[in-house]
Every structure is written in C-alpha cells, then in structure tokens.
C-alpha positions in Angstrom: -2.2 -9.4 -13.8 1.5 -9.5 -14.8 3.2 -12.9 -14.6 4.9 -13.9 -11.4 8.5 -15.1 -11.6 8.6 -18.7 -12.7 9.7 -21.6 -10.5 7.0 -22.0 -8.0 3.3 -22.5 -7.7 1.1 -19.6 -6.8 -1.3 -19.7 -3.8 -5.0 -19.4 -4.5 -7.4 -17.4 -2.4 -11.2 -17.2 -2.2 -12.3 -13.6 -1.4 -15.8 -14.1 -2.7 -18.2 -11.8 -0.8 -15.4 -9.5 0.4 -15.0 -5.8 -0.6 -11.5 -4.3 -1.0 -10.5 -0.7 -1.3 -7.2 0.0 -3.1 -5.7 3.5 -3.1 -3.4 4.3 -6.0 -5.2 1.5 -7.8 -5.1 2.9 -11.3 -1.4 2.0 -12.0 1.7 0.3 -10.7 1.5 -1.8 -7.6 -2.0 -0.6 -6.8 -3.4 -1.8 -10.1 -1.7 -5.1 -9.7 -3.1 -5.5 -6.2 -6.6 -4.6 -7.4 -6.3 -7.2 -10.2 -5.1 -9.9 -7.9 -8.0 -9.3 -5.4 -10.5 -9.3 -8.2 -9.0 -12.5 -9.6 -9.6 -14.0 -6.2 -13.2 -13.0 -6.1 -13.3 -9.7 -4.2 -15.2 -6.7 -5.4 -12.7 -3.8 -5.6 -13.1 -0.1 -5.2 -10.2 1.9 -6.7 -9.2 5.3 -5.5 -6.7 7.3 -7.5 -5.8 10.8 -8.7 -6.5 9.6 -12.3 -9.9 10.1 -13.9 -12.2 7.2 -12.8 -12.4 4.3 -15.2 -15.5 2.3 -14.4 -18.3 2.4 -11.8 -16.1 1.1 -9.0 -13.5 3.9 -9.3 -13.3 7.2 -7.6 -11.0 10.2 -8.2 -9.6 10.8 -4.8 -6.8 13.0 -3.5 -5.8 11.1 -0.3 -4.2 14.3 1.1 -7.7 15.9 1.3 -9.4 14.5 4.4 -12.9 15.7 3.5 -12.7 14.1 0.0 -11.5 10.8 1.6 -14.3 10.8 4.2 -16.9 11.4 1.4 -15.4 8.7 -0.8 -15.4 6.2 2.1 -19.1 6.8 2.8 -19.9 6.4 -0.9 -17.9 3.2 -1.2 -19.5 1.7 1.9 -22.9 2.7 0.6 -22.3 1.2 -2.8 -20.8 -2.1 -1.7 -22.5 -2.5 1.7 -19.2 -3.1 3.5 -15.4 -2.6 3.4 -13.3 -5.6 4.4 -9.8 -4.9 3.0 -8.0 -1.6 2.6 -4.7 -1.4 0.7 -2.9 1.9 1.0 -0.8 2.0 -2.2 -1.1 5.7 -3.2 2.4 7.1 -3.3 4.7 9.8 -4.5 8.5 9.4 -4.6 9.4 12.9 -5.8 12.8 13.9 -7.0 16.1 12.5 -5.8 18.4 15.2 -4.3 20.2 16.2 -1.2 18.0 17.4 1.7 19.3 20.9 1.6 18.5 21.2 -2.1 14.8 20.2 -1.7 12.0 22.7 -2.3 10.2 22.6 1.1 6.8 22.5 -0.7 7.8 19.4 -2.6 9.2 17.8 0.5 5.9 18.4 2.3 3.9 17.1 -0.6 5.8 13.8 -0.5 5.1 13.5 3.2 1.4 14.5 2.7 0.8 11.9 0.0 2.6 9.0 1.6 2.0 9.5 5.3 -0.8 11.9 5.8 -2.7 10.2 3.0 -2.4 6.9 4.8 -3.7 8.4 8.0 -6.6 10.0 6.2 -7.7 6.8 4.6 -7.3 4.7 7.8 -9.2 7.3 9.8 -12.1 7.3 7.3 -12.4 3.6 6.7 -11.8 2.0 10.2 -15.4 2.8 11.4 -16.8 1.2 8.3 -14.5 -1.8 8.8 -15.6 -2.2 12.4 -19.2 -2.3 11.3 -18.6 -4.8 8.6 -16.3 -7.2 10.5 -17.4 -7.2 14.1 -16.6 -10.7 15.3 -15.9 -12.0 11.8 -12.1 -11.8 11.9 -11.8 -10.7 8.3 -10.9 -7.1 8.4 -7.4 -6.3 6.9 -5.4 -3.1 6.4 -2.2 -3.4 4.3 0.0 -0.3 4.1 2.6 -0.3 1.2 5.6 1.3 2.8 9.2 1.0 1.6 12.6 -0.3 2.6 13.6 3.4 2.5 11.5 3.8 5.6 13.7 1.3 7.4 17.1 2.2 6.1 16.9 5.8 5.1 17.8 6.2 1.4 20.3 8.9 0.5 18.9 11.7 -1.6 15.3 10.6 -0.7 14.9 12.2 2.7 11.2 13.0 2.3 10.2 9.6 1.0 12.3 7.8 3.6 10.8 9.9 6.4 7.3 9.5 5.1 7.6 5.7 4.8 9.2 5.4 8.2 6.1 7.2 9.5 3.9 4.7 7.7 5.7 1.9 9.4 5.2 3.5 12.8 1.5 4.3 12.1 1.0 0.6 11.1 2.5 -0.6 14.4 0.4 1.9 16.4 -2.9 1.2 14.6 -2.2 -2.6 14.7 -2.0 -2.4 18.5 -5.1 -0.2 18.8 -7.2 -2.7 16.8 -5.5 -5.9 18.1 -8.6 -6.9 20.1 -11.0 -6.3 17.1 -11.3 -8.3 14.0 -9.1 -5.9 12.0 -5.4 -6.8 11.4 -3.0 -4.0 10.2 0.3 -4.8 8.6 2.8 -3.2 6.2 5.0 -4.3 3.4 8.4 -2.8 2.9 9.5 -3.4 -0.7 12.8 -2.5 -2.1 12.8 -1.0 -5.6 9.9 -2.4 -7.7 9.4 -2.0 -11.4 6.6 0.6 -11.6 6.0 4.0 -13.1 7.1 5.7 -9.9 10.7 4.9 -10.8 10.4 7.5 -13.5 10.3 10.1 -10.8 13.9 9.0 -9.8 17.1 9.5 -11.6 18.4 6.4 -13.6 21.6 6.5 -11.5 19.5 6.3 -8.3 17.5 3.3 -9.6 20.7 1.6 -10.7 22.1 2.1 -7.2 19.1 0.4 -5.7 19.4 -2.5 -8.0 23.1 -2.8 -7.2 22.4 -3.1 -3.5 20.1 -6.1 -4.1 21.6 -9.5 -3.5 19.2 -10.8 -6.3 20.5 -8.0 -8.6 17.0 -7.1 -9.9 14.0 -5.0 -9.3 11.0 -6.5 -7.6 7.8 -7.0 -9.6 4.3 -5.6 -8.8 2.9 -9.1 -9.0 5.2 -10.1 -6.1 3.9 -7.3 -4.0 0.3 -8.3 -4.9 0.9 -11.9 -3.9 2.1 -10.8 -0.4 -0.9 -8.4 -0.1 -3.3 -11.3 -0.9 -1.7 -13.5 1.8 -2.0 -10.6 4.3 -5.7 -10.2 3.4 -6.4 -14.0 3.7 -7.5 -16.2 6.5 -4.0 -17.7 6.5 -2.8 -14.5 8.2 -4.4 -14.6 11.6 -1.8 -13.8 14.3 0.1 -11.0 12.6 -0.8 -7.3 13.3 1.4 -4.2 13.5 4.0 -6.2 11.6 6.3 -5.2 8.7 7.0 -7.7 6.0 10.2 -7.2 3.9 10.0 -7.7 0.1 13.6 -6.8 -0.7 15.3 -9.6 -2.7 17.6 -10.1 0.4 18.6 -6.5 0.7 16.9 -5.8 4.1 19.3 -6.2 7.1 16.8 -6.2 9.9 
C-alpha cells in the first residue's frame, strides 16, 4: 500500500474470514483498496480488464453482463461467500465539449462507469444475501466522483455516469435497507491515479486549483474510507454519499 499522509494514526480493521471483490483492482484506486483489505485480513478477488495476475484475479469486462454473472458465480464458488464489493472500475475518457464528443466514446464511458456498476451489483447481490443473511456484514461501496455531484465542464459523459452511480447507490441502499447489506458511495475529487493520464494536463491543473487543499487526493486516502465503510464501525449508513474532496465539495 502507498503511504497515507503523515500527521495522524491510521485505524486498524480485522476482516479475517471476509471475502471482498474489487473491480478495477489491478491498478490505481482499486489496487490500493485491494491491498488495504488484504492487509486487514480479507481474501480479495480482483476483477479487471488487465490479464489476471494470480489465482484470485479474473479478466472481466464489467460492461458485459454475461461475463460478470459468470465471474460472480466463479468467485462465490472459489471463496464460498462474497461479503464486500467495491466498484472501482472506471473510464474517464477524453476531456472535450459535449458537442465534440464521439457518441461511441460517450456511450463507452457511461457503459463502464454506470452500466458496469449495475451489472456487478445485479450479479453479486444474490450471493451477498446468501452469505450475510442476519450477519450484518454485507457491504457494497461504489467509487463515484465529485464530477457526479457538480458536473465537470468538458467531462459530460463522466459526470453523467457518476451522477447515475450516486443515484443507483441511493436506490439500492433503500432496497437493501432491511437486509444485512449496506450500500454507500464515495465521491472523490481528483486522485493521483493512472486515470488522470486520460485527461489533459490543463484539466487536471484546473481540478487541483479548485481544491482548498491545493493538492490531489491519494489512493490510500480512498482505501482508508473504503475500509471504514466495510467495517462494523459503519452500521447506520446506507444509500449515503461520502465526499473525499479536500474541502472542494459544496454540498
């Protein structure tokens, strides 16, 4: 795991016996989340478009519902249960005005970020119900974005997709509120990950300039919030959105 910013003590979690599934887990935020959960004792299944690295990794295109369903069955069979799901697979796409977007690229961004989250939740919720009935331990954490709340200029597809993820989180959280499964989302501002390479330097600098802390977030900071949301310390939050914006969020 990458180091967290200095100046405070890190919380410790015991996830021994739990099984986590992390999409987009081969790099960036997803890889940091997977490392954090493993460090806390969970067994972690990684889904990513990249070639699998290890027995607990699957090559999964989250936009393909049939592939996602099959991978969910395989993961549940291998581990015997699924307790935590972190939807971190994402695609920012280019930064440009809405009327300059290639419609196919615009749709791909929505498919990866929003339809992919739907596909994963649809596939794993039945397995999570079976594993966590009455246990109070099921957790779904969707990695959204501050763009979904504010609407970032020249990022219409990404903003729309992440807004959809926030609404999906609220809806599914209400649907599962009387079960043992909690569903929450994190809305980070710009985080230092490879996905920033898909954006223009000027666009990234604009996002940094809007931050009261005048810096990018770190993947380790997202992973710490994910760990809390997966823990027993989070017990009365569902359908909620947690900002991680360095003070940038206004509501």
